C-alpha positions in Angstrom: -20.9 -4.1 33.2 -21.3 -6.7 36.0 -23.7 -6.1 38.9 -22.0 -5.1 42.1 -22.1 -7.9 44.7 -23.0 -5.5 47.5 -25.4 -3.2 45.7 -27.2 -5.9 43.9 -28.8 -6.1 40.4 -30.6 -2.7 40.7 -27.2 -0.9 40.6 -26.5 -2.8 37.3 -29.8 -1.7 35.9 -29.2 2.0 36.8 -25.7 2.0 35.3 -26.2 -0.1 32.1 -25.7 1.5 28.7 -28.9 2.4 27.0 -28.9 2.1 23.2 -31.3 3.6 20.7 -31.5 3.0 16.9 -31.1 6.3 15.0 -33.5 6.6 12.1 -32.4 8.6 9.2 -34.9 11.5 8.6 -34.3 13.4 5.4 -36.9 16.0 6.5 -34.5 17.1 9.2 -32.4 18.5 6.4 -34.7 19.4 3.5 -38.3 20.2 2.8 -40.4 17.3 1.5 -40.9 18.9 -1.9 -37.1 18.8 -2.3 -36.1 15.4 -0.9 -39.1 13.6 -2.4 -37.8 14.1 -5.9 -36.1 11.3 -7.8 -34.0 9.3 -5.4 -31.6 8.2 -8.1 -28.7 10.6 -8.5 -25.6 10.8 -10.6 -23.6 7.8 -9.4 -20.2 9.5 -10.2 -21.1 12.5 -8.0 -22.5 10.3 -5.2 -19.4 8.1 -5.1 -17.1 11.1 -5.1 -18.9 12.8 -2.2 -19.2 9.6 -0.2 -15.4 8.9 -0.6 -14.6 12.6 0.3 -16.7 12.3 3.5 -14.9 9.2 4.6 -11.5 10.7 3.8 -12.3 13.9 5.7 -13.4 12.0 8.8 -10.4 9.7 8.7 -7.9 12.6 8.2 -9.6 14.6 11.0 -9.1 11.7 13.5 -5.5 11.4 12.5 -5.0 15.2 13.0 -6.8 15.1 16.4 -5.4 11.9 17.9 -2.3 11.0 15.9 -1.4 7.8 14.0 -0.8 5.6 17.0 -3.5 6.6 19.6 -6.8 4.7 19.3 -10.0 6.7 18.8 -12.9 6.2 21.2 -16.5 6.0 20.1 -17.3 9.3 21.6 -14.4 11.1 19.8 -15.2 9.5 16.4 -18.9 10.3 16.7 -18.2 13.9 17.7 -16.1 14.5 14.6 -18.7 12.8 12.5 -21.5 15.1 13.7 -19.2 18.1 13.1 -18.6 16.8 9.6 -22.3 16.4 8.8 -22.9 19.9 10.2 -20.1 21.3 7.9 -22.0 19.9 4.9 -24.8 22.6 5.5 -27.4 20.4 3.9 -30.4 22.7 3.1 -28.2 25.8 2.8 -26.2 25.0 -0.3 -28.8 26.1 -2.9 -29.2 29.6 -4.4 -32.4 31.3 -3.2 -34.5 32.4 -6.1 -35.7 35.4 -4.0 -32.2 36.7 -3.8 -31.1 38.2 -7.2 -27.5 38.3 -6.1 -27.5 34.6 -5.5 -29.7 33.4 -8.3 -27.3 33.4 -11.3 -27.8 29.8 -12.2 -25.9 29.9 -15.4 -22.8 31.5 -13.8 -22.9 29.2 -10.8 -24.2 25.7 -12.0 -25.0 22.9 -9.5 -21.8 21.1 -10.4 -19.7 24.1 -9.3 -21.5 24.1 -5.9 -20.8 20.4 -5.6 -17.1 21.3 -6.2 -17.4 23.8 -3.4 -18.7 21.1 -1.0 -15.9 18.8 -2.0 -13.4 21.6 -1.3 -15.0 22.0 2.1 -14.6 18.3 2.8 -10.9 18.4 1.7 -10.2 21.2 4.2 -12.5 19.9 7.0 -9.7 18.3 9.0 -7.7 21.5 9.1 -10.6 23.9 9.8 -12.2 21.6 12.4 -9.2 20.2 14.2 -6.2 22.1 12.9 -3.2 20.7 11.0 -0.2 19.6 13.1 1.9 22.7 13.7 5.3 23.8 12.4 7.0 22.7 15.6 5.6 19.2 15.2 7.0 19.1 11.7 10.4 20.1 13.0 10.5 17.1 15.4 9.0 14.7 12.8 9.7 15.8 9.2 8.0 12.6 8.0 4.6 13.4 9.5 2.9 13.8 6.1 4.3 10.4 5.0 3.1 8.8 8.2 -0.4 10.3 7.8 -0.6 9.0 4.2 0.5 5.5 5.4 -2.1 5.5 8.2 -5.0 6.7 6.0 -6.1 3.2 4.8 -6.4 1.9 8.4 -8.1 5.1 9.4 -10.6 4.9 6.6 -11.5 1.3 7.6 -11.9 2.3 11.2 -14.1 5.3 10.5 -16.3 3.3 8.1 -17.7 1.6 11.3 -19.1 4.9 12.4 -19.9 6.4 9.0 -21.0 3.5 6.8 -21.4 3.7 3.0 -25.2 3.7 3.1 -25.3 6.7 5.4 -22.7 8.6 3.3 -24.6 7.9 0.1 -27.9 9.1 1.6 -26.2 12.3 2.6 -24.6 12.7 -0.8 -28.0 12.3 -2.5 -29.5 15.0 -0.2 -26.6 17.3 -1.0 -27.3 16.8 -4.7 -31.0 17.5 -4.3 -30.1 20.6 -2.2 -27.9 22.2 -4.8 -29.7 21.0 -7.9 -33.2 22.1 -7.2 -34.0 23.7 -10.6 -31.4 22.6 -13.2 -31.8 18.9 -12.5 -28.4 18.1 -13.9 -27.6 15.4 -11.4 -31.1 14.0 -10.7 -34.5 14.3 -12.2 -37.7 16.0 -11.0 -39.9 12.9 -11.0 -41.1 11.2 -7.8 -41.8 7.7 -9.2 -38.2 6.9 -10.4 -37.4 4.8 -7.3 -39.8 2.1 -8.2 -38.1 -0.8 -10.1 -40.8 -1.0 -12.8 -43.7 1.0 -14.0 -47.3 -0.3 -14.3 -46.7 -1.5 -17.8 -43.6 -3.5 -16.7 -41.0 -1.2 -18.2 -38.2 0.4 -16.2 -38.6 4.0 -15.2 -37.4 6.5 -17.8 -34.9 8.0 -15.3 -31.5 8.4 -16.8 -30.0 8.4 -13.3 -31.4 5.0 -12.3 -28.8 2.5 -11.2 -27.9 -0.4 -13.5 -25.3 -3.1 -13.2 -22.4 -3.6 -15.6 -23.4 -6.3 -18.2 -19.8 -7.5 -18.5 -19.1 -10.8 -16.9 -17.0 -10.5 -13.7 -17.7 -6.7 -13.2 -19.7 -5.9 -10.1 -19.9 -2.1 -10.7 -23.2 -0.3 -10.5 -23.7 3.2 -12.0 -26.2 5.6 -13.4 -27.9 4.7 -16.6 -26.5 7.9 -18.2 -23.0 6.8 -17.4 -23.2 3.4 -19.1 -21.1 4.5 -22.1 -18.5 6.2 -19.9 -18.2 3.0 -17.8 -18.2 0.8 -20.9 -15.3 2.7 -22.3 -13.1 2.0 -19.3 -14.5 -1.3 -17.8 -11.7 -3.7 -17.4 -13.9 -6.7 -17.8 -15.3 -5.7 -21.2 -14.3 -8.1 -24.0 -12.4 -6.2 -26.7 -11.1 -7.5 -30.0 -7.3 -8.0 -30.2 -5.7 -5.0 -31.9 -3.6 -7.4 -34.0 -6.8 -8.9 -35.5 -6.0 -12.4 -34.3 -9.8 -12.9 -33.8 -9.6 -13.3 -30.0 -11.9 -11.3 -27.7 -9.9 -10.5 -24.5 -11.0 -8.5 -21.3 -9.6 -5.0 -21.5 -7.5 -5.4 -18.3 -5.8 -8.5 -19.8 -5.1 -7.0 -23.3 -1.5 -6.0 -22.6 -0.6 -9.4 -21.5 -2.4 -11.0 -24.4 -0.7 -8.7 -27.0 2.7 -9.2 -25.4 2.6 -13.0 -24.6 -0.4 -14.8 -26.0 -1.5 -13.3 -29.3 -0.8 -15.6 -32.2 -0.1 -12.7 -34.5 2.4 -11.0 -32.2 6.0 -10.4 -33.3 8.2 -13.2 -31.9 11.9 -13.9 -32.0 13.2 -17.2 -33.3 13.7 -19.6 -30.4 17.3 -20.0 -31.6 18.1 -16.3 -31.4 20.7 -16.9 -28.7 22.6 -19.0 -31.3 22.6 -16.2 -33.9 19.2 -16.4 -35.8 17.8 -12.9 -35.7 14.6 -13.6 -37.8 11.4 -12.0 -36.5 8.2 -13.9 -37.3 4.6 -14.1 -36.1 4.1 -16.3 -33.1 1.9 -18.7 -35.2 4.7 -19.1 -37.8 7.5 -20.1 -35.4 7.0 -23.8 -36.0 7.1 -23.3 -39.8 10.2 -21.1 -39.5 12.0 -23.8 -37.5 11.1 -26.5 -40.0 12.0 -24.4 -43.0 15.4 -23.3 -41.7 16.5 -26.5 -39.9 19.8 -26.7 -41.8 20.7 -23.1 -41.1 19.8 -23.5 -37.4 21.9 -26.7 -37.2 24.9 -24.9 -38.6 24.4 -22.0 -36.1 24.1 -24.5 -33.2 27.2 -26.4 -34.4 29.3 -23.2 -34.7 28.2 -22.1 -31.2 29.0 -25.6 -29.8 32.5 -25.3 -31.2 32.9 -21.9 -29.7 31.7 -23.4 -26.4 34.2 -26.2 -26.7 37.1 -23.8 -27.1 35.8 -21.8 -24.1 35.5 -24.9 -22.0 39.1 -26.0 -22.9 40.4 -22.5 -21.8 38.4 -22.8 -18.6 39.8 -26.2 -17.9 43.3 -24.9 -18.3 42.6 -22.0 -16.1 41.0 -24.2 -13.5 44.1 -26.5 -13.5 46.4 -23.5 -13.0 44.3 -22.2 -10.2 44.3 -25.7 -8.5 48.1 -25.8 -8.7 48.4 -22.3 -7.4 46.0 -23.2 -4.6 48.0 -26.3 -3.6 51.2 -24.2 -3.6 49.6 -21.6 -1.4 48.4 -24.2 1.0 51.9 -25.6 1.4 53.3 -22.2 2.0 50.6 -21.5 4.5 51.3 -24.8 6.3 55.1 -24.0 6.4 54.5 -20.5 7.7 52.1 -21.8 10.4 54.7 -24.3 11.5 57.4 -21.6 11.6 55.1 -19.3 13.6 54.3 -22.1 16.0 58.1 -22.9 16.5 58.8 -19.2 17.1 56.0 -19.0 19.7 57.4 -22.1 21.4 60.9 -20.6 21.5 59.4 -17.4 22.9 57.6 -19.3 25.6 60.8 -21.2 26.5 62.7 -18.0 26.8 60.1 -16.5 29.0 60.2 -19.6 31.3 64.1 -19.4 31.4 63.9 -15.8 32.4 61.5 -16.7 35.2 63.8 -19.5 36.4 66.8 -17.1 36.4 64.9 -14.6 38.5 64.0 -17.3 41.0 67.6 -18.6 41.1 68.8 -15.1 41.7 66.4 -14.7 44.6 67.4 -18.1 46.0 71.1 -17.2 45.7 70.5 -13.9 47.6 68.7 -15.8 50.3 71.5 -18.4 50.6 74.1 -15.6 51.0 72.1 -14.0 53.7 71.8 -17.2 55.6 75.5 -18.0 55.1 76.4 -14.6 56.6 74.1 -15.1 59.5 75.5 -18.5 60.3 79.1 -17.1 60.1 78.1 -14.4 62.5 76.6 -16.9 64.9 79.6 -19.2 64.8 82.0 -16.3 65.6 79.9 -15.3 68.5 80.0 -18.8 69.9 83.8 -19.0 69.5 84.3 -15.9 71.5 
């Protein structure tokens, strides 16, 4: 904001925007004995909750302001605070003093996490309200438009609700619902340190580790290492054809179909009639061992092609003759039409001249009668 020239710099100072850095305070949500537990949580649950939060906020902005209207900072932050309030951090656990709510076996922490996820899925409708039936009548493609606008909305809302903040809230949710069973985090308070006093990593099975496979940048909980290893696209896997090559899992289909030396391959001369199937590494030997057979197949096919070419040449010559005849006929027809048009134009001109002559003849007769009348009057 620029200072007003008349009011001076003091007016600018009074009206400038004041900014403060917000500090994340877990004690605003949970008691210290709860949030001070192991800060490493199940990475799969954390990622799921983080993504669900961003989806919920993005969808709420689309419901509230449409797919084309920009969202202001105040509008986005208002929806964000409503979303955080809807998480009810601190109130998702089952109180041990309430027997009706303390059936841990019947209501495990993971089930309560699923309840929170369901709340996030319906946040946009409960907080803003889904576009009504009348809107759907005027725009039947509204659901398709919302789905197409979601990626841009997610990117825009990530400016107000970044990944670090979402993951902090997700970990607090896990600690809130998993206070006794410790299925998604552990009860220790020293797991967040990178190494223990003896130099060994902390024994927490929820600590974050990086994928050891080259090219993979994924991080996940230690307990999920086997799960990730079973689906990592960068993991080197032996070729199922036992060719001896180790190929990244995501490239295995291409390797088996196009590059494996033991894959089944057609003879390069299959188009000439050789239907032999050999392994890719034996194609060269097959060509050398059956050169005579291949030569005969190629010669036969060339003779067939020669016959076809002769027929095509004959057909082309016939078409050229027909084309020349049609061109001559077209030329004659054009000349005839032009002569008819010329005759028609001459006839039109003659009719015009006849009309003009008729008019002149009438004028002459009138003048002749007038002159006769004048002559008679002079004679008398």
